[in-house]
KOLLUM-882786 format. One record per residue (C-alpha): x, y, z; residue in one letter. Coordinates in steps of 0.2 Angstrom, whole numbers, padded with zeros to 4 digits. Layout:
{c1 X, c2 Y, c3 Z, residu A}
...
END
This chain:
{c1 -0058, c2 0098, c3 0176, residu M}
{c1 -0062, c2 0097, c3 0158, residu V}
{c1 -0067, c2 0115, c3 0157, residu D}
{c1 -0051, c2 0120, c3 0166, residu S}
{c1 -0041, c2 0109, c3 0153, residu L}
{c1 -0050, c2 0118, c3 0138, residu I}
{c1 -0047, c2 0135, c3 0146, residu E}
{c1 -0029, c2 0132, c3 0148, residu N}
{c1 -0027, c2 0125, c3 0131, residu Y}
{c1 -0036, c2 0140, c3 0123, residu T}
{c1 -0025, c2 0152, c3 0132, residu N}
{c1 -0010, c2 0143, c3 0126, residu S}
{c1 -0016, c2 0143, c3 0108, residu E}
{c1 -0015, c2 0162, c3 0108, residu K}
{c1 0003, c2 0160, c3 0106, residu K}
{c1 0005, c2 0148, c3 0092, residu M}
{c1 0023, c2 0141, c3 0090, residu P}
{c1 0032, c2 0153, c3 0078, residu Q}
{c1 0049, c2 0161, c3 0075, residu N}
{c1 0047, c2 0176, c3 0063, residu L}
{c1 0065, c2 0181, c3 0065, residu E}
{c1 0070, c2 0164, c3 0059, residu A}
{c1 0058, c2 0166, c3 0044, residu E}
{c1 0065, c2 0183, c3 0040, residu Q}
{c1 0083, c2 0177, c3 0042, residu S}
{c1 0080, c2 0162, c3 0030, residu L}
{c1 0071, c2 0173, c3 0017, residu L}
{c1 0085, c2 0186, c3 0018, residu G}
{c1 0098, c2 0173, c3 0015, residu S}
{c1 0089, c2 0167, c3 0000, residu I}
{c1 0088, c2 0185, c3 -0007, residu L}
{c1 0106, c2 0187, c3 -0004, residu F}
{c1 0111, c2 0171, c3 -0013, residu D}
{c1 0098, c2 0160, c3 -0022, residu N}
{c1 0109, c2 0145, c3 -0021, residu K}
{c1 0104, c2 0144, c3 -0002, residu I}
{c1 0088, c2 0135, c3 -0009, residu L}
{c1 0099, c2 0121, c3 -0015, residu E}
{c1 0104, c2 0117, c3 0003, residu D}
{c1 0087, c2 0116, c3 0010, residu L}
{c1 0078, c2 0100, c3 0013, residu P}
{c1 0069, c2 0094, c3 -0003, residu T}
{c1 0053, c2 0093, c3 0006, residu N}
{c1 0054, c2 0111, c3 0013, residu F}
{c1 0039, c2 0121, c3 0007, residu N}
{c1 0030, c2 0137, c3 0010, residu S}
{c1 0016, c2 0130, c3 0021, residu Q}
{c1 0029, c2 0129, c3 0035, residu Y}
{c1 0030, c2 0148, c3 0037, residu F}
{c1 0018, c2 0156, c3 0050, residu F}
{c1 0017, c2 0173, c3 0041, residu D}
{c1 0007, c2 0172, c3 0025, residu P}
{c1 0018, c2 0186, c3 0017, residu L}
{c1 0034, c2 0176, c3 0021, residu H}
{c1 0026, c2 0161, c3 0012, residu A}
{c1 0022, c2 0171, c3 -0003, residu N}
{c1 0039, c2 0178, c3 -0004, residu I}
{c1 0046, c2 0160, c3 -0003, residu Y}
{c1 0035, c2 0154, c3 -0017, residu D}
{c1 0039, c2 0168, c3 -0028, residu A}
{c1 0058, c2 0164, c3 -0025, residu C}
{c1 0055, c2 0146, c3 -0030, residu I}
{c1 0045, c2 0151, c3 -0046, residu S}
{c1 0059, c2 0163, c3 -0052, residu L}
{c1 0073, c2 0151, c3 -0049, residu T}
{c1 0064, c2 0136, c3 -0057, residu D}
{c1 0065, c2 0146, c3 -0073, residu V}
{c1 0083, c2 0151, c3 -0070, residu N}
{c1 0079, c2 0169, c3 -0066, residu R}
{c1 0087, c2 0179, c3 -0052, residu L}
{c1 0076, c2 0181, c3 -0036, residu A}
{c1 0080, c2 0197, c3 -0028, residu D}
{c1 0070, c2 0213, c3 -0021, residu P}
{c1 0069, c2 0221, c3 -0038, residu L}
{c1 0063, c2 0205, c3 -0048, residu T}
{c1 0051, c2 0200, c3 -0034, residu L}
{c1 0042, c2 0216, c3 -0030, residu K}
{c1 0032, c2 0216, c3 -0046, residu N}
{c1 0025, c2 0198, c3 -0042, residu Y}
{c1 0021, c2 0203, c3 -0024, residu L}
{c1 0014, c2 0221, c3 -0026, residu N}
{c1 -0003, c2 0215, c3 -0032, residu D}
{c1 -0006, c2 0203, c3 -0018, residu D}
{c1 -0020, c2 0209, c3 -0006, residu N}
{c1 -0010, c2 0203, c3 0009, residu L}
{c1 0004, c2 0215, c3 0005, residu N}
{c1 -0007, c2 0231, c3 0001, residu K}
{c1 -0002, c2 0240, c3 0017, residu D}
{c1 0017, c2 0236, c3 0015, residu I}
{c1 0031, c2 0244, c3 0005, residu D}
{c1 0036, c2 0227, c3 -0002, residu I}
{c1 0052, c2 0233, c3 -0010, residu E}
{c1 0058, c2 0241, c3 0006, residu K}
{c1 0053, c2 0225, c3 0016, residu Y}
{c1 0063, c2 0214, c3 0004, residu L}
{c1 0078, c2 0225, c3 0004, residu L}
{c1 0078, c2 0225, c3 0023, residu D}
{c1 0077, c2 0206, c3 0023, residu L}
{c1 0092, c2 0205, c3 0012, residu R}
{c1 0102, c2 0218, c3 0022, residu E}
{c1 0098, c2 0210, c3 0039, residu G}
{c1 0107, c2 0194, c3 0034, residu V}
{c1 0121, c2 0190, c3 0047, residu L}
{c1 0126, c2 0172, c3 0042, residu S}
{c1 0122, c2 0162, c3 0026, residu L}
{c1 0129, c2 0146, c3 0034, residu S}
{c1 0115, c2 0146, c3 0047, residu K}
{c1 0101, c2 0146, c3 0034, residu A}
{c1 0098, c2 0127, c3 0035, residu K}
{c1 0096, c2 0129, c3 0054, residu F}
{c1 0083, c2 0143, c3 0052, residu Y}
{c1 0074, c2 0131, c3 0040, residu A}
{c1 0074, c2 0117, c3 0053, residu E}
{c1 0067, c2 0129, c3 0066, residu E}
{c1 0053, c2 0135, c3 0055, residu I}
{c1 0048, c2 0117, c3 0051, residu K}
{c1 0048, c2 0113, c3 0070, residu N}
{c1 0037, c2 0127, c3 0074, residu C}
{c1 0025, c2 0121, c3 0060, residu Y}
{c1 0025, c2 0104, c3 0067, residu I}
{c1 0020, c2 0110, c3 0084, residu R}
{c1 0006, c2 0121, c3 0077, residu R}
{c1 0000, c2 0106, c3 0068, residu S}
{c1 0000, c2 0095, c3 0084, residu L}
{c1 -0010, c2 0109, c3 0092, residu I}
{c1 -0023, c2 0109, c3 0079, residu R}
{c1 -0024, c2 0090, c3 0079, residu I}
{c1 -0026, c2 0090, c3 0098, residu A}
{c1 -0039, c2 0104, c3 0097, residu D}
{c1 -0049, c2 0094, c3 0084, residu N}
{c1 -0048, c2 0078, c3 0095, residu L}
{c1 -0054, c2 0087, c3 0111, residu I}
{c1 -0068, c2 0095, c3 0101, residu D}
{c1 -0074, c2 0079, c3 0094, residu K}
{c1 -0072, c2 0070, c3 0111, residu S}
{c1 -0082, c2 0083, c3 0120, residu I}
{c1 -0095, c2 0084, c3 0106, residu N}
{c1 -0096, c2 0066, c3 0099, residu P}
{c1 -0107, c2 0061, c3 0085, residu K}
{c1 -0117, c2 0045, c3 0086, residu I}
{c1 -0111, c2 0037, c3 0070, residu E}
{c1 -0093, c2 0040, c3 0074, residu V}
{c1 -0085, c2 0027, c3 0086, residu S}
{c1 -0070, c2 0031, c3 0098, residu P}
{c1 -0060, c2 0018, c3 0088, residu D}
{c1 -0063, c2 0029, c3 0072, residu Q}
{c1 -0057, c2 0044, c3 0081, residu E}
{c1 -0042, c2 0036, c3 0086, residu I}
{c1 -0038, c2 0029, c3 0069, residu S}
{c1 -0041, c2 0046, c3 0061, residu E}
{c1 -0030, c2 0055, c3 0073, residu T}
{c1 -0016, c2 0042, c3 0071, residu E}
{c1 -0017, c2 0045, c3 0052, residu E}
{c1 -0015, c2 0063, c3 0054, residu K}
{c1 0000, c2 0060, c3 0066, residu L}
{c1 0007, c2 0048, c3 0054, residu Y}
{c1 0006, c2 0060, c3 0040, residu N}
{c1 0014, c2 0073, c3 0050, residu L}
{c1 0028, c2 0062, c3 0056, residu A}
{c1 0032, c2 0053, c3 0040, residu E}
{c1 0026, c2 0064, c3 0026, residu K}
{c1 0028, c2 0081, c3 0033, residu D}
{c1 0010, c2 0086, c3 0027, residu K}
{c1 -0008, c2 0087, c3 0032, residu I}
{c1 -0021, c2 0090, c3 0019, residu N}
{c1 -0007, c2 0096, c3 0007, residu S}
{c1 -0020, c2 0100, c3 -0006, residu G}
{c1 -0017, c2 0103, c3 -0025, residu P}
{c1 0001, c2 0100, c3 -0032, residu I}
{c1 0006, c2 0111, c3 -0047, residu D}
{c1 0008, c2 0101, c3 -0063, residu F}
{c1 0027, c2 0105, c3 -0065, residu K}
{c1 0030, c2 0096, c3 -0049, residu S}
{c1 0020, c2 0081, c3 -0054, residu V}
{c1 0028, c2 0081, c3 -0071, residu L}
{c1 0045, c2 0081, c3 -0063, residu T}
{c1 0041, c2 0066, c3 -0052, residu S}
{c1 0033, c2 0057, c3 -0067, residu A}
{c1 0049, c2 0060, c3 -0077, residu T}
{c1 0060, c2 0054, c3 -0063, residu N}
{c1 0050, c2 0038, c3 -0062, residu Q}
{c1 0052, c2 0035, c3 -0081, residu I}
{c1 0071, c2 0038, c3 -0079, residu N}
{c1 0072, c2 0025, c3 -0065, residu E}
{c1 0062, c2 0013, c3 -0075, residu A}
{c1 0074, c2 0016, c3 -0090, residu F}
{c1 0090, c2 0013, c3 -0079, residu T}
{c1 0083, c2 -0003, c3 -0071, residu R}
{c1 0085, c2 -0011, c3 -0089, residu K}
{c1 0071, c2 -0023, c3 -0086, residu G}
{c1 0072, c2 -0026, c3 -0068, residu K}
{c1 0056, c2 -0025, c3 -0057, residu L}
{c1 0048, c2 -0009, c3 -0053, residu S}
{c1 0038, c2 -0017, c3 -0039, residu G}
{c1 0038, c2 -0030, c3 -0025, residu V}
{c1 0045, c2 -0047, c3 -0032, residu D}
{c1 0030, c2 -0060, c3 -0032, residu T}
{c1 0042, c2 -0075, c3 -0035, residu G}
{c1 0033, c2 -0079, c3 -0051, residu F}
{c1 0042, c2 -0075, c3 -0067, residu S}
{c1 0026, c2 -0074, c3 -0078, residu G}
{c1 0017, c2 -0063, c3 -0065, residu L}
{c1 0032, c2 -0052, c3 -0063, residu N}
{c1 0033, c2 -0049, c3 -0082, residu R}
{c1 0015, c2 -0046, c3 -0083, residu Q}
{c1 0013, c2 -0034, c3 -0068, residu L}
{c1 0031, c2 -0028, c3 -0066, residu G}
{c1 0030, c2 -0034, c3 -0048, residu G}
{c1 0017, c2 -0028, c3 -0036, residu L}
{c1 0018, c2 -0009, c3 -0038, residu N}
{c1 0017, c2 0005, c3 -0024, residu K}
{c1 0000, c2 0012, c3 -0020, residu S}
{c1 -0009, c2 -0002, c3 -0030, residu D}
{c1 -0024, c2 -0012, c3 -0023, residu L}
{c1 -0022, c2 -0029, c3 -0030, residu I}
{c1 -0037, c2 -0041, c3 -0028, residu V}
{c1 -0034, c2 -0059, c3 -0029, residu L}
{c1 -0050, c2 -0069, c3 -0030, residu A}
{c1 -0056, c2 -0087, c3 -0032, residu G}
{c1 -0068, c2 -0100, c3 -0027, residu R}
{c1 -0065, c2 -0111, c3 -0012, residu P}
{c1 -0051, c2 -0124, c3 -0014, residu A}
{c1 -0043, c2 -0115, c3 -0028, residu M}
{c1 -0028, c2 -0110, c3 -0017, residu G}
{c1 -0030, c2 -0091, c3 -0016, residu K}
{c1 -0023, c2 -0091, c3 0002, residu T}
{c1 -0009, c2 -0103, c3 -0003, residu A}
{c1 -0005, c2 -0092, c3 -0018, residu L}
{c1 -0005, c2 -0076, c3 -0008, residu A}
{c1 0006, c2 -0083, c3 0006, residu T}
{c1 0018, c2 -0089, c3 -0007, residu N}
{c1 0019, c2 -0072, c3 -0015, residu I}
{c1 0021, c2 -0064, c3 0002, residu G}
{c1 0035, c2 -0076, c3 0007, residu F}
{c1 0044, c2 -0074, c3 -0009, residu N}
{c1 0043, c2 -0056, c3 -0007, residu A}
{c1 0051, c2 -0057, c3 0010, residu A}
{c1 0065, c2 -0068, c3 0003, residu R}
{c1 0068, c2 -0057, c3 -0013, residu S}
{c1 0082, c2 -0045, c3 -0015, residu N}
{c1 0070, c2 -0031, c3 -0017, residu N}
{c1 0064, c2 -0033, c3 0001, residu T}
{c1 0076, c2 -0029, c3 0016, residu S}
{c1 0074, c2 -0029, c3 0035, residu Q}
{c1 0067, c2 -0012, c3 0033, residu N}
{c1 0054, c2 -0017, c3 0021, residu N}
{c1 0043, c2 -0030, c3 0030, residu S}
{c1 0029, c2 -0040, c3 0024, residu I}
{c1 0013, c2 -0040, c3 0034, residu L}
{c1 -0001, c2 -0053, c3 0032, residu I}
{c1 -0018, c2 -0050, c3 0040, residu F}
{c1 -0025, c2 -0068, c3 0041, residu S}
{c1 -0044, c2 -0066, c3 0046, residu L}
{c1 -0048, c2 -0084, c3 0043, residu E}
{c1 -0033, c2 -0094, c3 0048, residu M}
{c1 -0023, c2 -0093, c3 0064, residu S}
{c1 -0005, c2 -0087, c3 0063, residu A}
{c1 0001, c2 -0105, c3 0067, residu E}
{c1 -0009, c2 -0113, c3 0053, residu Q}
{c1 -0001, c2 -0100, c3 0041, residu L}
{c1 0016, c2 -0104, c3 0048, residu A}
{c1 0013, c2 -0123, c3 0045, residu Q}
{c1 0009, c2 -0119, c3 0027, residu R}
{c1 0025, c2 -0110, c3 0025, residu I}
{c1 0035, c2 -0124, c3 0033, residu L}
{c1 0026, c2 -0137, c3 0022, residu A}
{c1 0030, c2 -0127, c3 0006, residu E}
{c1 0048, c2 -0123, c3 0011, residu Q}
{c1 0052, c2 -0141, c3 0017, residu T}
{c1 0042, c2 -0150, c3 0004, residu T}
{c1 0035, c2 -0160, c3 0018, residu I}
{c1 0016, c2 -0165, c3 0016, residu D}
{c1 0006, c2 -0152, c3 0026, residu S}
{c1 -0006, c2 -0166, c3 0032, residu H}
{c1 0009, c2 -0175, c3 0039, residu K}
{c1 0016, c2 -0159, c3 0047, residu L}
{c1 -0001, c2 -0156, c3 0056, residu R}
{c1 -0002, c2 -0173, c3 0063, residu N}
{c1 0017, c2 -0174, c3 0068, residu G}
{c1 0018, c2 -0189, c3 0056, residu D}
{c1 0036, c2 -0186, c3 0051, residu I}
{c1 0052, c2 -0196, c3 0052, residu N}
{c1 0069, c2 -0190, c3 0060, residu E}
{c1 0076, c2 -0185, c3 0043, residu K}
{c1 0060, c2 -0174, c3 0039, residu E}
{c1 0061, c2 -0167, c3 0057, residu F}
{c1 0080, c2 -0162, c3 0054, residu A}
{c1 0075, c2 -0154, c3 0038, residu K}
{c1 0061, c2 -0145, c3 0047, residu L}
{c1 0073, c2 -0138, c3 0060, residu V}
{c1 0085, c2 -0133, c3 0046, residu A}
{c1 0072, c2 -0124, c3 0036, residu T}
{c1 0066, c2 -0115, c3 0052, residu Q}
{c1 0083, c2 -0108, c3 0056, residu N}
{c1 0085, c2 -0103, c3 0038, residu D}
{c1 0069, c2 -0092, c3 0038, residu I}
{c1 0068, c2 -0087, c3 0056, residu Y}
{c1 0074, c2 -0069, c3 0054, residu N}
{c1 0064, c2 -0065, c3 0038, residu L}
{c1 0055, c2 -0048, c3 0039, residu P}
{c1 0038, c2 -0057, c3 0039, residu F}
{c1 0023, c2 -0052, c3 0051, residu F}
{c1 0006, c2 -0061, c3 0054, residu I}
{c1 -0009, c2 -0053, c3 0062, residu D}
{c1 -0023, c2 -0065, c3 0064, residu D}
{c1 -0035, c2 -0054, c3 0073, residu T}
{c1 -0053, c2 -0059, c3 0068, residu P}
{c1 -0066, c2 -0047, c3 0061, residu A}
{c1 -0053, c2 -0033, c3 0061, residu I}
{c1 -0058, c2 -0016, c3 0054, residu S}
{c1 -0050, c2 -0005, c3 0040, residu V}
{c1 -0046, c2 0008, c3 0053, residu G}
{c1 -0037, c2 -0006, c3 0064, residu Q}
{c1 -0028, c2 -0012, c3 0048, residu I}
{c1 -0022, c2 0006, c3 0044, residu A}
{c1 -0017, c2 0009, c3 0062, residu S}
{c1 -0006, c2 -0007, c3 0064, residu R}
{c1 0001, c2 -0005, c3 0047, residu A}
{c1 0007, c2 0013, c3 0051, residu R}
{c1 0015, c2 0007, c3 0067, residu R}
{c1 0024, c2 -0007, c3 0058, residu L}
{c1 0030, c2 0005, c3 0044, residu K}
{c1 0037, c2 0017, c3 0058, residu R}
{c1 0046, c2 0003, c3 0068, residu T}
{c1 0051, c2 -0010, c3 0055, residu S}
{c1 0047, c2 -0003, c3 0038, residu G}
{c1 0034, c2 -0010, c3 0027, residu L}
{c1 0034, c2 -0016, c3 0009, residu G}
{c1 0018, c2 -0026, c3 0006, residu L}
{c1 0002, c2 -0029, c3 0015, residu I}
{c1 -0008, c2 -0045, c3 0012, residu I}
{c1 -0026, c2 -0047, c3 0018, residu I}
{c1 -0036, c2 -0064, c3 0018, residu D}
{c1 -0049, c2 -0059, c3 0015, residu Y}
{c1 -0060, c2 -0043, c3 0011, residu I}
{c1 -0077, c2 -0051, c3 0015, residu Q}
{c1 -0071, c2 -0054, c3 0033, residu L}
{c1 -0066, c2 -0036, c3 0037, residu I}
{c1 -0078, c2 -0028, c3 0049, residu Q}
{c1 -0087, c2 -0013, c3 0041, residu G}
{c1 -0093, c2 0002, c3 0051, residu S}
{c1 -0110, c2 0002, c3 0059, residu K}
{c1 -0115, c2 0017, c3 0047, residu A}
{c1 -0111, c2 0007, c3 0032, residu S}
{c1 -0119, c2 -0009, c3 0039, residu E}
{c1 -0136, c2 0000, c3 0039, residu A}
{c1 -0134, c2 0004, c3 0021, residu Q}
{c1 -0132, c2 -0014, c3 0015, residu G}
{c1 -0118, c2 -0026, c3 0012, residu R}
{c1 -0113, c2 -0019, c3 -0005, residu V}
{c1 -0111, c2 -0001, c3 0002, residu Q}
{c1 -0101, c2 -0009, c3 0017, residu E}
{c1 -0089, c2 -0018, c3 0005, residu V}
{c1 -0087, c2 -0003, c3 -0005, residu S}
{c1 -0082, c2 0007, c3 0010, residu N}
{c1 -0069, c2 -0007, c3 0014, residu I}
{c1 -0061, c2 -0007, c3 -0003, residu T}
{c1 -0060, c2 0012, c3 -0004, residu R}
{c1 -0052, c2 0011, c3 0013, residu G}
{c1 -0039, c2 -0001, c3 0008, residu L}
{c1 -0035, c2 0009, c3 -0008, residu K}
{c1 -0033, c2 0024, c3 0003, residu S}
{c1 -0021, c2 0014, c3 0015, residu I}
{c1 -0011, c2 0009, c3 -0001, residu A}
{c1 -0009, c2 0027, c3 -0007, residu K}
{c1 -0005, c2 0034, c3 0011, residu E}
{c1 0008, c2 0021, c3 0015, residu L}
{c1 0014, c2 0020, c3 -0003, residu N}
{c1 0015, c2 0001, c3 -0004, residu I}
{c1 0005, c2 -0012, c3 -0013, residu P}
{c1 -0010, c2 -0021, c3 -0004, residu I}
{c1 -0014, c2 -0038, c3 -0010, residu L}
{c1 -0032, c2 -0042, c3 -0004, residu A}
{c1 -0040, c2 -0059, c3 -0007, residu L}
{c1 -0059, c2 -0060, c3 -0011, residu S}
{c1 -0072, c2 -0073, c3 -0013, residu Q}
{c1 -0082, c2 -0076, c3 -0029, residu L}
{c1 -0101, c2 -0079, c3 -0030, residu S}
{c1 -0108, c2 -0096, c3 -0034, residu R}
{c1 -0112, c2 -0090, c3 -0052, residu A}
{c1 -0096, c2 -0098, c3 -0057, residu V}
{c1 -0103, c2 -0116, c3 -0053, residu E}
{c1 -0118, c2 -0113, c3 -0064, residu Q}
{c1 -0107, c2 -0111, c3 -0080, residu R}
{c1 -0100, c2 -0125, c3 -0090, residu E}
{c1 -0084, c2 -0114, c3 -0091, residu D}
{c1 -0079, c2 -0112, c3 -0073, residu K}
{c1 -0065, c2 -0099, c3 -0077, residu R}
{c1 -0070, c2 -0084, c3 -0066, residu P}
{c1 -0074, c2 -0067, c3 -0074, residu I}
{c1 -0075, c2 -0049, c3 -0066, residu L}
{c1 -0094, c2 -0051, c3 -0064, residu A}
{c1 -0091, c2 -0066, c3 -0052, residu D}
{c1 -0084, c2 -0055, c3 -0038, residu L}
{c1 -0095, c2 -0054, c3 -0023, residu R}
{c1 -0101, c2 -0036, c3 -0022, residu E}
{c1 -0091, c2 -0034, c3 -0039, residu S}
{c1 -0095, c2 -0016, c3 -0043, residu G}
{c1 -0085, c2 -0008, c3 -0029, residu S}
{c1 -0071, c2 -0021, c3 -0029, residu I}
{c1 -0068, c2 -0020, c3 -0048, residu E}
{c1 -0069, c2 -0001, c3 -0047, residu Q}
{c1 -0057, c2 0002, c3 -0033, residu D}
{c1 -0044, c2 -0011, c3 -0038, residu A}
{c1 -0029, c2 -0007, c3 -0049, residu D}
{c1 -0027, c2 -0025, c3 -0053, residu V}
{c1 -0039, c2 -0040, c3 -0052, residu V}
{c1 -0033, c2 -0057, c3 -0053, residu M}
{c1 -0041, c2 -0074, c3 -0052, residu F}
{c1 -0034, c2 -0091, c3 -0047, residu V}
{c1 -0041, c2 -0106, c3 -0057, residu Y}
{c1 -0038, c2 -0124, c3 -0056, residu R}
{c1 -0047, c2 -0135, c3 -0069, residu E}
{c1 -0040, c2 -0150, c3 -0061, residu E}
{c1 -0052, c2 -0147, c3 -0046, residu Y}
{c1 -0068, c2 -0146, c3 -0057, residu Y}
{c1 -0063, c2 -0161, c3 -0067, residu L}
{c1 -0060, c2 -0172, c3 -0052, residu D}
{c1 -0078, c2 -0167, c3 -0047, residu K}
{c1 -0085, c2 -0172, c3 -0064, residu S}
{c1 -0078, c2 -0189, c3 -0066, residu E}
{c1 -0090, c2 -0197, c3 -0079, residu P}
{c1 -0100, c2 -0212, c3 -0074, residu S}
{c1 -0109, c2 -0223, c3 -0086, residu Q}
{c1 -0127, c2 -0217, c3 -0091, residu R}
{c1 -0142, c2 -0227, c3 -0093, residu D}
{c1 -0144, c2 -0234, c3 -0110, residu N}
{c1 -0126, c2 -0230, c3 -0114, residu E}
{c1 -0116, c2 -0244, c3 -0122, residu N}
{c1 -0098, c2 -0247, c3 -0115, residu Q}
{c1 -0089, c2 -0241, c3 -0130, residu E}
{c1 -0097, c2 -0224, c3 -0129, residu S}
{c1 -0094, c2 -0223, c3 -0111, residu F}
{c1 -0076, c2 -0228, c3 -0113, residu N}
{c1 -0073, c2 -0215, c3 -0127, residu E}
{c1 -0081, c2 -0201, c3 -0115, residu R}
{c1 -0071, c2 -0207, c3 -0101, residu F}
{c1 -0055, c2 -0207, c3 -0111, residu S}
{c1 -0058, c2 -0189, c3 -0116, residu K}
{c1 -0061, c2 -0184, c3 -0098, residu W}
{c1 -0045, c2 -0193, c3 -0093, residu Q}
{c1 -0035, c2 -0184, c3 -0106, residu D}
{c1 -0041, c2 -0167, c3 -0100, residu R}
{c1 -0038, c2 -0173, c3 -0082, residu R}
{c1 -0020, c2 -0178, c3 -0085, residu N}
{c1 -0016, c2 -0162, c3 -0095, residu A}
{c1 -0023, c2 -0151, c3 -0080, residu A}
{c1 -0015, c2 -0161, c3 -0066, residu E}
{c1 -0004, c2 -0150, c3 -0055, residu G}
{c1 -0007, c2 -0135, c3 -0066, residu K}
{c1 -0016, c2 -0118, c3 -0061, residu A}
{c1 -0020, c2 -0102, c3 -0070, residu E}
{c1 -0018, c2 -0084, c3 -0063, residu I}
{c1 -0030, c2 -0074, c3 -0074, residu I}
{c1 -0027, c2 -0055, c3 -0074, residu I}
{c1 -0044, c2 -0048, c3 -0079, residu S}
{c1 -0040, c2 -0030, c3 -0075, residu K}
{c1 -0024, c2 -0020, c3 -0074, residu Q}
{c1 -0025, c2 -0001, c3 -0074, residu R}
{c1 -0007, c2 0001, c3 -0080, residu H}
{c1 -0004, c2 -0013, c3 -0091, residu G}
{c1 -0010, c2 -0029, c3 -0101, residu P}
{c1 -0022, c2 -0043, c3 -0095, residu T}
{c1 -0019, c2 -0061, c3 -0098, residu G}
{c1 -0017, c2 -0078, c3 -0091, residu I}
{c1 -0001, c2 -0085, c3 -0083, residu I}
{c1 0001, c2 -0104, c3 -0081, residu Q}
{c1 0009, c2 -0110, c3 -0065, residu V}
{c1 0011, c2 -0126, c3 -0056, residu Q}
{c1 0002, c2 -0131, c3 -0040, residu F}
{c1 0007, c2 -0145, c3 -0027, residu E}
{c1 -0008, c2 -0147, c3 -0016, residu A}
{c1 0001, c2 -0157, c3 -0003, residu K}
{c1 0014, c2 -0144, c3 0000, residu Y}
{c1 0001, c2 -0129, c3 -0003, residu T}
{c1 0014, c2 -0122, c3 -0015, residu R}
{c1 0013, c2 -0113, c3 -0032, residu F}
{c1 0028, c2 -0112, c3 -0043, residu M}
{c1 0033, c2 -0107, c3 -0060, residu D}
{c1 0027, c2 -0120, c3 -0073, residu L}
{c1 0041, c2 -0131, c3 -0080, residu A}
{c1 0038, c2 -0131, c3 -0099, residu Q}
{c1 0047, c2 -0140, c3 -0113, residu D}
{c1 0056, c2 -0124, c3 -0119, residu N}
{c1 0062, c2 -0118, c3 -0102, residu R}
{c1 0064, c2 -0122, c3 -0084, residu L}
{c1 0055, c2 -0112, c3 -0070, residu P}
{c1 0064, c2 -0098, c3 -0062, residu D}
{c1 0071, c2 -0102, c3 -0045, residu Q}
{c1 0069, c2 -0091, c3 -0030, residu I}
{c1 0085, c2 -0089, c3 -0021, residu N}
END
């Protein structure tokens, strides 16, 4: 049965989807009136053409019109005569015939649509052919899940980006895109370029969480990195920059979806999270809980609590959500709990994490969204007098530091001070102990309810420390209220 399927498929491949008449009619229309190019879809390009000569003619038309020159049979012939593909063709006569054969300029956009549809069908055949070949001749190191993920990625690119392995892009196109981004930044007049974090200091330092960036947020246990990431995700879901078509997706590999939702409710209601878990709330608090639930019920916020998920599964589910509900930000809690491939496992943990972080960066670029990934820190922090983390404290730090566009740490001095409350030493008099205790108490009071977000790496901007407020019983981070200003409010 398989042999029959392949035979039928091979026979059908002999007639790849194509419409040479539509290609000729479109090119003839362009040669007749170059303004036809302005009416074509912005993403229409020469790779859609089945005939290589037609692709060359289209590219030559674009090159001439881009420098405000006329593209017609006389101007084009010199650019196409030297091409080996055209050595057996009277190129000038062919171009004249294309122009003279035009029946209707108004149908050019429909010809372009037909050409693109044929290209998509040819691409689908190639994807299917590749999948059949790999399924019949599997490799030991490649699992079926990986094949599914790779195929889905190709299909996603075909559906969403109109490209498969697009290859090099000419510099003028890249330069135009970069200039447009600068112009957009100029017209924003200080407004965020990326996803709103809900923290004014972090927004100023990063400009929000920017598209295609991999942002790593790391910290030791009990520092509140999950709480901070959840706060950022929830703030983003509520911000004006995020709509129902730009959802937030959290992959919670450690906590269940219900536990994460309880944290969000504690933060939004300012009801002690411990009391919420135990149901130890009064009627007034319960009414507040219900009102808050109704207020946030329809936010574009999704939680996936599948344990030991792989990078391929993350990519697959993210693509699906972007296709159905839009996607503005992915949060992953945390990198070290992502399941690596069997091939990378055999190469050691460092290589496994390296493959994971590279995969996450690829997803961020493919979907053109920021990914905020949490990471553990090594115990080396605990051995130092100054507990503030540094890049070298990242577990498997080489790959994480290299692949990340931004690396941030969350640090709460209050936590370490609580663990180091001084006790009176042997042979220490009371006065000396009281002085030492008083200094500790002053530091403890100064650090109470405060935390630091330390930006240790930023590929596109400055590093630095942002002071924030942390309320442990609500698992909530906020802008720090200082003497000279009030914290920004999230609407």
